[in-house]
N, CA, C and O atoms as a CHARMM CRD file, in Angstrom:
* protein
*
  268
    1    1 UNK  N     62.19500  46.92500 110.19400 PROA 1      0.00000
    2    1 UNK  CA    61.81200  46.72200 108.80700 PROA 1      0.00000
    3    1 UNK  C     63.03500  46.27000 108.02500 PROA 1      0.00000
    4    1 UNK  O     64.17100  46.43700 108.47000 PROA 1      0.00000
    5    2 UNK  N     62.79200  45.70200 106.86900 PROA 2      0.00000
    6    2 UNK  CA    63.85700  45.16300 106.02900 PROA 2      0.00000
    7    2 UNK  C     64.04800  46.06600 104.81000 PROA 2      0.00000
    8    2 UNK  O     63.08700  46.44900 104.14300 PROA 2      0.00000
    9    3 UNK  N     65.30800  46.39500 104.53900 PROA 3      0.00000
   10    3 UNK  CA    65.67400  47.10700 103.31500 PROA 3      0.00000
   11    3 UNK  C     66.83300  46.35400 102.67400 PROA 3      0.00000
   12    3 UNK  O     67.43000  45.46900 103.28700 PROA 3      0.00000
   13    4 UNK  N     67.13600  46.71200 101.45000 PROA 4      0.00000
   14    4 UNK  CA    68.24600  46.09900 100.73700 PROA 4      0.00000
   15    4 UNK  C     69.23200  47.19900 100.36100 PROA 4      0.00000
   16    4 UNK  O     68.90200  48.12000  99.61400 PROA 4      0.00000
   17    5 UNK  N     70.45200  47.08600 100.89200 PROA 5      0.00000
   18    5 UNK  CA    71.49400  48.07000 100.61600 PROA 5      0.00000
   19    5 UNK  C     72.49600  47.41700  99.67700 PROA 5      0.00000
   20    5 UNK  O     73.18100  46.46500 100.05000 PROA 5      0.00000
   21    6 UNK  N     72.57500  47.93500  98.45800 PROA 6      0.00000
   22    6 UNK  CA    73.42100  47.33800  97.41400 PROA 6      0.00000
   23    6 UNK  C     73.18200  45.82700  97.34500 PROA 6      0.00000
   24    6 UNK  O     74.11600  45.02700  97.29400 PROA 6      0.00000
   25    7 UNK  N     71.90300  45.47100  97.34500 PROA 7      0.00000
   26    7 UNK  CA    71.40100  44.10300  97.20700 PROA 7      0.00000
   27    7 UNK  C     71.61900  43.23100  98.43900 PROA 7      0.00000
   28    7 UNK  O     71.34300  42.03200  98.39700 PROA 7      0.00000
   29    8 UNK  N     72.11200  43.81500  99.54500 PROA 8      0.00000
   30    8 UNK  CA    72.31400  43.06600 100.78600 PROA 8      0.00000
   31    8 UNK  C     71.17500  43.39100 101.74900 PROA 8      0.00000
   32    8 UNK  O     70.88600  44.55600 102.02100 PROA 8      0.00000
   33    9 UNK  N     70.53800  42.34500 102.25600 PROA 9      0.00000
   34    9 UNK  CA    69.39600  42.50800 103.14900 PROA 9      0.00000
   35    9 UNK  C     69.85900  43.02700 104.51000 PROA 9      0.00000
   36    9 UNK  O     70.78400  42.48400 105.11300 PROA 9      0.00000
   37   10 UNK  N     69.19200  44.09700 104.98500 PROA 10     0.00000
   38   10 UNK  CA    69.52100  44.69400 106.28500 PROA 10     0.00000
   39   10 UNK  C     68.23700  44.99800 107.03600 PROA 10     0.00000
   40   10 UNK  O     67.22900  45.37100 106.43700 PROA 10     0.00000
   41   11 UNK  N     68.28100  44.83600 108.34700 PROA 11     0.00000
   42   11 UNK  CA    67.15800  45.22700 109.17900 PROA 11     0.00000
   43   11 UNK  C     67.48300  46.58000 109.80200 PROA 11     0.00000
   44   11 UNK  O     68.55700  46.77100 110.37200 PROA 11     0.00000
   45   12 UNK  N     66.54800  47.51100 109.68600 PROA 12     0.00000
   46   12 UNK  CA    66.74100  48.84900 110.24100 PROA 12     0.00000
   47   12 UNK  C     65.50700  49.23700 111.04800 PROA 12     0.00000
   48   12 UNK  O     64.45200  48.61200 110.94100 PROA 12     0.00000
   49   13 UNK  N     65.66200  50.27100 111.84900 PROA 13     0.00000
   50   13 UNK  CA    64.54500  50.77700 112.65500 PROA 13     0.00000
   51   13 UNK  C     63.55800  51.54200 111.78600 PROA 13     0.00000
   52   13 UNK  O     63.91900  52.10400 110.75200 PROA 13     0.00000
   53   14 UNK  N     62.30900  51.55200 112.22600 PROA 14     0.00000
   54   14 UNK  CA    61.31400  52.40400 111.57800 PROA 14     0.00000
   55   14 UNK  C     61.75100  53.86000 111.71300 PROA 14     0.00000
   56   14 UNK  O     62.52100  54.19700 112.61300 PROA 14     0.00000
   57   15 UNK  N     61.27700  54.69900 110.84600 PROA 15     0.00000
   58   15 UNK  CA    61.57400  56.14000 110.86500 PROA 15     0.00000
   59   15 UNK  C     63.06100  56.44700 110.68500 PROA 15     0.00000
   60   15 UNK  O     63.57000  57.41800 111.24400 PROA 15     0.00000
   61   16 UNK  N     63.75000  55.62300 109.91000 PROA 16     0.00000
   62   16 UNK  CA    65.15800  55.86800 109.59500 PROA 16     0.00000
   63   16 UNK  C     65.23500  56.65900 108.29700 PROA 16     0.00000
   64   16 UNK  O     64.60200  56.30700 107.30100 PROA 16     0.00000
   65   17 UNK  N     66.02800  57.74200 108.32200 PROA 17     0.00000
   66   17 UNK  CA    66.23700  58.49600 107.09100 PROA 17     0.00000
   67   17 UNK  C     67.57700  58.09400 106.47100 PROA 17     0.00000
   68   17 UNK  O     68.35400  57.35800 107.07800 PROA 17     0.00000
   69   18 UNK  N     67.83300  58.57500 105.28400 PROA 18     0.00000
   70   18 UNK  CA    69.04000  58.18500 104.55300 PROA 18     0.00000
   71   18 UNK  C     70.29800  58.55600 105.31700 PROA 18     0.00000
   72   18 UNK  O     71.22100  57.74800 105.41400 PROA 18     0.00000
   73   19 UNK  N     70.35100  59.75200 105.85500 PROA 19     0.00000
   74   19 UNK  CA    71.55300  60.20400 106.55900 PROA 19     0.00000
   75   19 UNK  C     71.85000  59.32400 107.77200 PROA 19     0.00000
   76   19 UNK  O     73.00400  58.96400 108.00200 PROA 19     0.00000
   77   20 UNK  N     70.83700  58.97600 108.53900 PROA 20     0.00000
   78   20 UNK  CA    71.04300  58.09100 109.69300 PROA 20     0.00000
   79   20 UNK  C     71.45300  56.68900 109.25200 PROA 20     0.00000
   80   20 UNK  O     72.25000  56.03600 109.92600 PROA 20     0.00000
   81   21 UNK  N     70.92000  56.22700 108.13500 PROA 21     0.00000
   82   21 UNK  CA    71.31700  54.92500 107.61200 PROA 21     0.00000
   83   21 UNK  C     72.80300  54.91400 107.26300 PROA 21     0.00000
   84   21 UNK  O     73.51500  53.96300 107.58500 PROA 21     0.00000
   85   22 UNK  N     73.26400  55.96900 106.60600 PROA 22     0.00000
   86   22 UNK  CA    74.68400  56.05900 106.25700 PROA 22     0.00000
   87   22 UNK  C     75.55300  56.05500 107.51000 PROA 22     0.00000
   88   22 UNK  O     76.53700  55.31900 107.57600 PROA 22     0.00000
   89   23 UNK  N     75.20300  56.86300 108.50000 PROA 23     0.00000
   90   23 UNK  CA    75.98000  56.92800 109.73400 PROA 23     0.00000
   91   23 UNK  C     75.97700  55.58300 110.45700 PROA 23     0.00000
   92   23 UNK  O     77.00400  55.17600 111.00000 PROA 23     0.00000
   93   24 UNK  N     74.84800  54.89200 110.47300 PROA 24     0.00000
   94   24 UNK  CA    74.75300  53.58900 111.12600 PROA 24     0.00000
   95   24 UNK  C     75.61900  52.53900 110.43100 PROA 24     0.00000
   96   24 UNK  O     75.99800  51.53400 111.03300 PROA 24     0.00000
   97   25 UNK  N     75.92400  52.78400 109.16100 PROA 25     0.00000
   98   25 UNK  CA    76.76100  51.85600 108.40300 PROA 25     0.00000
   99   25 UNK  C     78.20000  52.34600 108.28100 PROA 25     0.00000
  100   25 UNK  O     78.95300  51.88000 107.42500 PROA 25     0.00000
  101   26 UNK  N     78.57900  53.29500 109.14900 PROA 26     0.00000
  102   26 UNK  CA    79.96000  53.74300 109.21300 PROA 26     0.00000
  103   26 UNK  C     80.37400  54.73900 108.15200 PROA 26     0.00000
  104   26 UNK  O     81.56400  54.98700 107.95900 PROA 26     0.00000
  105   27 UNK  N     79.40200  55.31100 107.46300 PROA 27     0.00000
  106   27 UNK  CA    79.71400  56.30100 106.42600 PROA 27     0.00000
  107   27 UNK  C     79.44900  57.68500 107.00700 PROA 27     0.00000
  108   27 UNK  O     78.30800  58.14700 107.04600 PROA 27     0.00000
  109   28 UNK  N     80.51700  58.33900 107.45900 PROA 28     0.00000
  110   28 UNK  CA    80.39600  59.67000 108.05200 PROA 28     0.00000
  111   28 UNK  C     80.65300  60.76100 107.01400 PROA 28     0.00000
  112   28 UNK  O     79.97600  61.78900 107.00200 PROA 28     0.00000
  113   29 UNK  N     81.62900  60.52900 106.15000 PROA 29     0.00000
  114   29 UNK  CA    81.97900  61.49800 105.11600 PROA 29     0.00000
  115   29 UNK  C     81.12700  61.21100 103.88300 PROA 29     0.00000
  116   29 UNK  O     81.28600  60.16800 103.24900 PROA 29     0.00000
  117   30 UNK  N     80.22800  62.12600 103.54200 PROA 30     0.00000
  118   30 UNK  CA    79.30300  61.88200 102.43500 PROA 30     0.00000
  119   30 UNK  C     79.75100  62.52000 101.12400 PROA 30     0.00000
  120   30 UNK  O     78.99600  62.53900 100.15300 PROA 30     0.00000
  121   31 UNK  N     80.98000  63.04400 101.09200 PROA 31     0.00000
  122   31 UNK  CA    81.50000  63.58300  99.83100 PROA 31     0.00000
  123   31 UNK  C     81.65500  62.43900  98.82800 PROA 31     0.00000
  124   31 UNK  O     82.13000  61.35800  99.17400 PROA 31     0.00000
  125   32 UNK  N     81.25400  62.68800  97.60300 PROA 32     0.00000
  126   32 UNK  CA    81.42600  61.69400  96.55500 PROA 32     0.00000
  127   32 UNK  C     80.47900  60.51400  96.64200 PROA 32     0.00000
  128   32 UNK  O     80.74100  59.46200  96.06100 PROA 32     0.00000
  129   33 UNK  N     79.37600  60.68000  97.36700 PROA 33     0.00000
  130   33 UNK  CA    78.40700  59.59200  97.50300 PROA 33     0.00000
  131   33 UNK  C     77.09900  60.00400  96.83200 PROA 33     0.00000
  132   33 UNK  O     76.65100  61.14300  96.95900 PROA 33     0.00000
  133   34 UNK  N     76.50200  59.06200  96.12200 PROA 34     0.00000
  134   34 UNK  CA    75.16800  59.24700  95.54300 PROA 34     0.00000
  135   34 UNK  C     74.27700  58.13300  96.08100 PROA 34     0.00000
  136   34 UNK  O     74.73500  57.01400  96.31200 PROA 34     0.00000
  137   35 UNK  N     73.01900  58.44600  96.27600 PROA 35     0.00000
  138   35 UNK  CA    72.05400  57.48500  96.80700 PROA 35     0.00000
  139   35 UNK  C     70.86900  57.39200  95.85400 PROA 35     0.00000
  140   35 UNK  O     70.33200  58.40100  95.39700 PROA 35     0.00000
  141   36 UNK  N     70.47800  56.15700  95.57100 PROA 36     0.00000
  142   36 UNK  CA    69.24700  55.92100  94.81500 PROA 36     0.00000
  143   36 UNK  C     68.35500  55.00400  95.64800 PROA 36     0.00000
  144   36 UNK  O     68.81700  54.01300  96.21400 PROA 36     0.00000
  145   37 UNK  N     67.08900  55.34400  95.71000 PROA 37     0.00000
  146   37 UNK  CA    66.09200  54.52800  96.39600 PROA 37     0.00000
  147   37 UNK  C     65.12900  54.02300  95.33100 PROA 37     0.00000
  148   37 UNK  O     64.47300  54.81200  94.65100 PROA 37     0.00000
  149   38 UNK  N     65.04800  52.70400  95.19100 PROA 38     0.00000
  150   38 UNK  CA    64.17600  52.10100  94.18100 PROA 38     0.00000
  151   38 UNK  C     64.43200  52.71000  92.80200 PROA 38     0.00000
  152   38 UNK  O     63.50000  53.05000  92.07300 PROA 38     0.00000
  153   39 UNK  N     65.71900  52.84000  92.46400 PROA 39     0.00000
  154   39 UNK  CA    66.19400  53.34400  91.16600 PROA 39     0.00000
  155   39 UNK  C     65.91900  54.82600  90.92500 PROA 39     0.00000
  156   39 UNK  O     65.98500  55.28200  89.78400 PROA 39     0.00000
  157   40 UNK  N     65.61400  55.57700  91.96700 PROA 40     0.00000
  158   40 UNK  CA    65.42700  57.02700  91.84100 PROA 40     0.00000
  159   40 UNK  C     66.49500  57.72900  92.67300 PROA 40     0.00000
  160   40 UNK  O     66.56800  57.53900  93.88700 PROA 40     0.00000
  161   41 UNK  N     67.31900  58.53600  92.02000 PROA 41     0.00000
  162   41 UNK  CA    68.37600  59.26100  92.72100 PROA 41     0.00000
  163   41 UNK  C     67.73300  60.29400  93.63900 PROA 41     0.00000
  164   41 UNK  O     66.83300  61.03400  93.24300 PROA 41     0.00000
  165   42 UNK  N     68.22600  60.32100  94.89000 PROA 42     0.00000
  166   42 UNK  CA    67.72000  61.26300  95.88500 PROA 42     0.00000
  167   42 UNK  C     68.77600  62.33900  96.10400 PROA 42     0.00000
  168   42 UNK  O     69.93200  62.03200  96.39500 PROA 42     0.00000
  169   43 UNK  N     68.38100  63.58200  95.96400 PROA 43     0.00000
  170   43 UNK  CA    69.28200  64.70900  96.15200 PROA 43     0.00000
  171   43 UNK  C     69.82800  64.71100  97.58300 PROA 43     0.00000
  172   43 UNK  O     69.10300  64.42800  98.53600 PROA 43     0.00000
  173   44 UNK  N     71.10000  65.03100  97.71500 PROA 44     0.00000
  174   44 UNK  CA    71.74200  65.05900  99.03000 PROA 44     0.00000
  175   44 UNK  C     71.01800  66.00700  99.99600 PROA 44     0.00000
  176   44 UNK  O     71.01200  65.77000 101.20400 PROA 44     0.00000
  177   45 UNK  N     70.42400  67.05300  99.48400 PROA 45     0.00000
  178   45 UNK  CA    69.70800  68.00300 100.34300 PROA 45     0.00000
  179   45 UNK  C     68.46000  67.38400 100.96700 PROA 45     0.00000
  180   45 UNK  O     67.91500  67.93300 101.92400 PROA 45     0.00000
  181   46 UNK  N     68.00000  66.25300 100.44000 PROA 46     0.00000
  182   46 UNK  CA    66.79600  65.59400 100.95200 PROA 46     0.00000
  183   46 UNK  C     67.08700  64.38200 101.82600 PROA 46     0.00000
  184   46 UNK  O     66.16000  63.77400 102.36000 PROA 46     0.00000
  185   47 UNK  N     68.34600  64.02100 101.98200 PROA 47     0.00000
  186   47 UNK  CA    68.69800  62.80600 102.72700 PROA 47     0.00000
  187   47 UNK  C     68.17200  62.80300 104.15000 PROA 47     0.00000
  188   47 UNK  O     67.67700  61.78000 104.62400 PROA 47     0.00000
  189   48 UNK  N     68.27200  63.92900 104.83700 PROA 48     0.00000
  190   48 UNK  CA    67.88300  63.98400 106.24100 PROA 48     0.00000
  191   48 UNK  C     66.36700  63.86900 106.42300 PROA 48     0.00000
  192   48 UNK  O     65.90100  63.50100 107.50100 PROA 48     0.00000
  193   49 UNK  N     65.60900  64.17500 105.39600 PROA 49     0.00000
  194   49 UNK  CA    64.15000  64.14000 105.50700 PROA 49     0.00000
  195   49 UNK  C     63.50200  62.98500 104.74900 PROA 49     0.00000
  196   49 UNK  O     62.28800  62.79700 104.82800 PROA 49     0.00000
  197   50 UNK  N     64.29600  62.21600 104.01900 PROA 50     0.00000
  198   50 UNK  CA    63.73100  61.11200 103.23200 PROA 50     0.00000
  199   50 UNK  C     63.68500  59.84500 104.07800 PROA 50     0.00000
  200   50 UNK  O     64.70800  59.19400 104.28600 PROA 50     0.00000
  201   51 UNK  N     62.49700  59.49800 104.56500 PROA 51     0.00000
  202   51 UNK  CA    62.34800  58.29800 105.37700 PROA 51     0.00000
  203   51 UNK  C     62.32200  57.06000 104.48600 PROA 51     0.00000
  204   51 UNK  O     61.74500  57.05500 103.39900 PROA 51     0.00000
  205   52 UNK  N     62.96300  56.02300 104.98400 PROA 52     0.00000
  206   52 UNK  CA    63.00900  54.76100 104.25500 PROA 52     0.00000
  207   52 UNK  C     61.77800  53.92400 104.59900 PROA 52     0.00000
  208   52 UNK  O     61.17200  54.08100 105.65900 PROA 52     0.00000
  209   53 UNK  N     61.43000  53.03700 103.67900 PROA 53     0.00000
  210   53 UNK  CA    60.25700  52.18300 103.84300 PROA 53     0.00000
  211   53 UNK  C     60.66400  50.71400 103.73200 PROA 53     0.00000
  212   53 UNK  O     61.68900  50.37900 103.14000 PROA 53     0.00000
  213   54 UNK  N     59.83900  49.85300 104.31400 PROA 54     0.00000
  214   54 UNK  CA    60.07400  48.41700 104.24900 PROA 54     0.00000
  215   54 UNK  C     60.22400  47.98100 102.79000 PROA 54     0.00000
  216   54 UNK  O     59.43800  48.37000 101.92600 PROA 54     0.00000
  217   55 UNK  N     61.23800  47.17200 102.53800 PROA 55     0.00000
  218   55 UNK  CA    61.53300  46.59500 101.22100 PROA 55     0.00000
  219   55 UNK  C     62.14700  47.58300 100.23300 PROA 55     0.00000
  220   55 UNK  O     62.25400  47.26600  99.04900 PROA 55     0.00000
  221   56 UNK  N     62.55500  48.77700 100.68800 PROA 56     0.00000
  222   56 UNK  CA    63.24300  49.70400  99.79500 PROA 56     0.00000
  223   56 UNK  C     64.54900  49.09500  99.29600 PROA 56     0.00000
  224   56 UNK  O     65.26600  48.42400 100.03800 PROA 56     0.00000
  225   57 UNK  N     64.83800  49.34400  98.03200 PROA 57     0.00000
  226   57 UNK  CA    66.13200  48.96600  97.44400 PROA 57     0.00000
  227   57 UNK  C     66.99900  50.21100  97.39100 PROA 57     0.00000
  228   57 UNK  O     66.71100  51.15500  96.65500 PROA 57     0.00000
  229   58 UNK  N     68.06700  50.20000  98.18500 PROA 58     0.00000
  230   58 UNK  CA    68.93500  51.37000  98.33200 PROA 58     0.00000
  231   58 UNK  C     70.26200  51.07400  97.65000 PROA 58     0.00000
  232   58 UNK  O     70.91200  50.07000  97.94100 PROA 58     0.00000
  233   59 UNK  N     70.65200  51.94800  96.74900 PROA 59     0.00000
  234   59 UNK  CA    71.93600  51.81100  96.08500 PROA 59     0.00000
  235   59 UNK  C     72.81100  52.96100  96.54800 PROA 59     0.00000
  236   59 UNK  O     72.46600  54.13300  96.39400 PROA 59     0.00000
  237   60 UNK  N     73.96700  52.59400  97.12600 PROA 60     0.00000
  238   60 UNK  CA    74.94600  53.58400  97.55600 PROA 60     0.00000
  239   60 UNK  C     76.11300  53.51500  96.57900 PROA 60     0.00000
  240   60 UNK  O     76.75700  52.47500  96.43500 PROA 60     0.00000
  241   61 UNK  N     76.37400  54.62800  95.91500 PROA 61     0.00000
  242   61 UNK  CA    77.45300  54.69800  94.92900 PROA 61     0.00000
  243   61 UNK  C     78.50600  55.65500  95.45500 PROA 61     0.00000
  244   61 UNK  O     78.21600  56.80100  95.79800 PROA 61     0.00000
  245   62 UNK  N     79.74200  55.15700  95.51200 PROA 62     0.00000
  246   62 UNK  CA    80.85800  55.97400  95.99300 PROA 62     0.00000
  247   62 UNK  C     81.80900  56.23900  94.85700 PROA 62     0.00000
  248   62 UNK  O     82.27800  55.31200  94.19800 PROA 62     0.00000
  249   63 UNK  N     82.09700  57.51600  94.62500 PROA 63     0.00000
  250   63 UNK  CA    83.05600  57.89700  93.57600 PROA 63     0.00000
  251   63 UNK  C     84.46100  57.49100  94.02900 PROA 63     0.00000
  252   63 UNK  O     84.81200  57.61800  95.20200 PROA 63     0.00000
  253   64 UNK  N     85.24600  57.00500  93.08400 PROA 64     0.00000
  254   64 UNK  CA    86.62500  56.64600  93.37700 PROA 64     0.00000
  255   64 UNK  C     87.55100  57.36400  92.40700 PROA 64     0.00000
  256   64 UNK  O     87.19200  57.63100  91.26000 PROA 64     0.00000
  257   65 UNK  N     88.72300  57.66200  92.88200 PROA 65     0.00000
  258   65 UNK  CA    89.72300  58.29600  92.02700 PROA 65     0.00000
  259   65 UNK  C     90.41100  57.23400  91.17300 PROA 65     0.00000
  260   65 UNK  O     90.51000  56.07300  91.57100 PROA 65     0.00000
  261   66 UNK  N     90.86700  57.62600  90.04200 PROA 66     0.00000
  262   66 UNK  CA    91.55800  56.67400  89.18700 PROA 66     0.00000
  263   66 UNK  C     91.41400  57.06600  87.73300 PROA 66     0.00000
  264   66 UNK  O     90.84200  58.10000  87.38600 PROA 66     0.00000
  265   67 UNK  N     91.95400  56.20500  86.90400 PROA 67     0.00000
  266   67 UNK  CA    91.86400  56.57800  85.50600 PROA 67     0.00000
  267   67 UNK  C     91.92600  55.47400  84.62700 PROA 67     0.00000
  268   67 UNK  O     91.86200  55.64900  83.41000 PROA 67     0.00000
C-alpha cells in the first residue's frame, strides 16, 4: 500500500503499525518524536497498535535542541 511520510510517497506492507514504520525507516530512538496521521496526533502509547491505511498522510516531527 502507499502512504505519504512527510509528503514523500512510500510503499509499505499491509498491517504495518506506526512503530514498525519508524523502525523500517531507521528511527529506533523515539524520544522527542511526535506522529500525526491525517492531521491527528497519535499518542505514543498507541503506536504499536495503530495500523496504517492506504493513502495515509503521516507526519513525523522530531524535536531539536536549540534556541
